[in-house]
C-alpha positions as CSV (number, residue, x, y, z in Angstrom):
1,M,3.1,-14.4,-14.8
2,A,1.0,-12.2,-12.5
3,E,0.8,-8.5,-12.8
4,K,2.9,-6.7,-10.2
5,V,2.2,-3.6,-8.1
6,K,5.1,-2.4,-6.1
7,N,4.7,0.2,-3.3
8,N,6.7,2.3,-1.0
9,L,4.2,2.0,1.8
10,E,6.7,0.7,4.4
11,A,9.2,3.5,3.8
12,L,6.5,6.1,3.8
13,R,4.9,4.8,7.0
14,K,8.3,4.7,8.8
15,S,9.4,8.1,7.6
16,R,6.3,9.5,9.3
17,G,6.7,7.5,12.5
18,I,3.5,5.6,12.1
19,S,3.2,2.0,13.3
20,Q,1.7,-0.8,11.3
21,E,-1.0,-1.1,14.0
22,E,-1.8,2.6,13.9
23,L,-2.1,2.6,10.1
24,A,-4.2,-0.5,10.2
25,G,-6.6,1.2,12.6
26,A,-6.8,4.3,10.5
27,M,-7.6,2.2,7.4
28,E,-10.0,-0.1,9.3
29,V,-8.0,-3.2,8.2
30,S,-6.0,-5.8,10.1
31,R,-2.3,-5.3,10.8
32,Q,-1.7,-8.4,8.7
33,T,-3.2,-6.6,5.7
34,I,-0.6,-3.8,6.2
35,I,2.2,-6.3,6.5
36,S,1.0,-8.1,3.3
37,L,0.8,-4.8,1.5
38,E,4.3,-3.8,2.6
39,K,5.8,-7.2,1.5
40,G,4.1,-7.0,-1.9
41,K,2.0,-10.1,-1.2
42,Y,-1.3,-8.3,-1.5
43,N,-2.7,-5.7,-3.9
44,P,-5.1,-3.3,-2.2
45,S,-8.7,-2.7,-3.3
46,I,-9.1,0.6,-5.1
47,I,-10.9,1.9,-2.0
48,L,-8.0,1.0,0.2
49,A,-5.6,2.6,-2.2
50,F,-7.6,5.8,-2.2
51,K,-7.8,5.8,1.6
52,L,-4.1,5.3,1.9
53,A,-3.4,8.1,-0.5
54,H,-5.7,10.4,1.3
55,Y,-4.2,9.5,4.7
56,F,-0.7,10.4,3.5
57,G,-1.8,13.4,1.4
58,L,-0.5,11.8,-1.8
59,R,-1.7,10.5,-5.1
60,I,-2.2,6.7,-5.5
61,E,0.7,6.7,-8.0
62,E,3.0,8.1,-5.4
63,I,2.4,5.1,-3.2
64,F,1.7,2.3,-5.7
65,I,3.8,1.6,-8.8
66,Y,2.2,-0.6,-11.5
67,E,4.7,-2.7,-13.4
68,P,3.0,-4.4,-16.4
69,T,4.4,-7.7,-17.5
70,N,5.5,-8.2,-21.1
71,D,3.8,-11.6,-21.4
72,K,0.9,-11.8,-23.8
């Protein structure tokens, strides 16, 4: 089973009145990347995670939640 990283990006973005397109532009990624992040279908690069955290004035751990699997 794949490692999971959950996030609260969509709720955070919406609570601040930021569109997916606006966030994508600020992060220099496509809107599709933001959509994939919000749906949990894509894990960001460490650089993108830091950029998002900086943009929102938060720590990475306040946006992305790592959930390790118990499979070994």
